[in-house]
C-alpha positions in Angstrom: 0.0 -0.1 -0.1 1.3 3.4 -0.9 1.4 5.8 2.0 0.8 9.6 1.0 1.4 12.8 2.9 -1.4 15.4 2.0 -0.7 19.2 2.3 -3.8 21.4 2.0 -3.8 25.2 1.6 -6.4 27.0 3.7 -6.6 30.2 1.5 -9.7 29.8 -0.7 -10.8 27.0 1.7 -14.3 26.6 0.0 -12.4 25.2 -3.2 -9.6 23.4 -1.2 -11.7 21.6 1.1 -13.4 19.9 -2.0 -10.0 19.4 -3.5 -8.9 17.6 -0.4 -12.0 15.6 -0.3 -11.5 14.6 -4.0 -7.8 13.7 -3.0 -8.7 11.4 -0.1 -11.4 9.7 -2.3 -9.0 9.0 -5.1 -6.5 7.6 -2.6 -8.9 5.5 -1.0 -10.1 4.1 -4.4 -6.6 3.4 -5.4 -6.0 1.6 -2.1 -3.4 4.2 -1.0 -3.4 5.6 2.5 -3.2 9.2 3.5 -0.9 8.8 6.8 -0.8 12.5 7.6 -2.5 15.6 6.4 -1.1 19.0 7.1 -3.1 22.4 6.7 -1.2 25.3 5.7 -2.2 29.1 5.3 -1.7 29.1 1.5 0.0 27.6 -1.6 3.2 29.6 -0.9 3.5 27.8 2.6 3.1 24.3 1.1 6.9 23.7 0.3 7.9 23.6 4.1 5.0 21.1 5.0 5.8 19.1 1.9 9.4 18.9 3.0 8.5 17.8 6.4 6.2 14.9 5.1 8.8 13.9 2.4 11.4 13.4 5.1 9.2 10.8 7.0 10.0 7.2 6.5 6.4 6.2 6.4 5.6 8.6 3.5 6.0 7.3 -0.1 4.8 10.4 -2.0 3.4 13.9 -1.1 0.2 15.4 -2.6 -0.3 19.2 -2.3 -3.6 20.9 -3.0 -4.4 24.7 -3.2 -6.2 27.2 -5.4 -4.6 30.5 -6.5 -6.9 32.8 -8.1 -6.1 36.1 -10.0 -6.6 39.6 -8.6 -5.8 43.2 -9.5 -2.0 42.5 -9.4 0.5 39.9 -10.4 0.7 38.5 -6.7 -1.0 35.4 -7.8 1.7 34.7 -10.6 4.5 35.3 -7.9 2.8 32.9 -5.5 2.1 30.3 -8.2 5.7 30.3 -9.4 7.3 30.2 -5.9 5.1 27.3 -4.7 5.8 25.3 -7.9 9.7 25.9 -7.6 9.6 25.1 -3.9 7.7 21.9 -4.4 10.0 20.9 -7.2 13.0 21.4 -5.0 11.4 19.3 -2.1 10.9 16.4 -4.5 14.3 16.4 -6.0 16.1 17.0 -2.4 14.1 14.3 -0.7 14.0 12.0 -3.7 10.2 11.7 -3.0 7.5 12.4 -5.4 5.6 15.6 -4.7 2.4 16.0 -6.8 1.2 19.4 -7.6 -2.6 19.7 -7.2 -2.5 23.7 -7.0 -4.6 25.3 -9.5 -3.9 28.7 -11.0 -2.6 31.2 -11.0 -4.7 33.5 -13.1 -8.0 32.0 -12.8 -11.3 33.1 -11.5 -13.0 31.5 -8.4 -15.4 29.9 -10.8 -12.7 28.3 -12.8 -11.2 27.3 -9.4 -14.5 25.6 -8.4 -14.5 23.9 -11.8 -11.0 22.3 -11.1 -11.7 20.8 -7.7 -10.9 17.3 -9.5 -7.2 18.4 -9.3 -7.0 17.0 -6.1 -7.7 13.5 -7.3 -5.5 14.1 -10.3 -2.6 14.9 -8.1 -3.1 11.8 -6.2 -3.1 9.8 -9.4 0.1 11.6 -10.4 1.8 10.7 -7.1 0.8 7.0 -7.3 1.9 6.6 -10.9 5.3 8.2 -10.2 5.7 6.0 -7.0 5.0 3.0 -9.3 7.3 4.2 -12.1 10.4 5.0 -9.7 9.9 1.4 -7.9 10.3 -0.1 -11.5 13.4 2.0 -12.1 15.1 0.9 -8.9 
């Protein structure tokens, strides 16, 4: 059984709560176990939490969900790029799959609501990568 760590951004909680539910459902359907879930203020804060989970011996992969919507400035772009870069760094540094289930930047809240399935997609990605990396060992 694959053990997952889950990081959920609280910002835009009305969306990320549904993303978390989709992720948990996808994990259960695939026979994976969410061994720990951490809640962080926003997507920008996810890399540190993902790193903590990736360091654990009982976590095979980390799934991160969040929603970054556009605003009047480029702040959403900055947050999105920083989060993606940070999560990539965690994955490479810890040699642990970290799946990006963060939607945006540059989307409206309606678009964010339409993408709650990214929580499930991120779980599917993490599980596929765990399987592929096991074959490569």
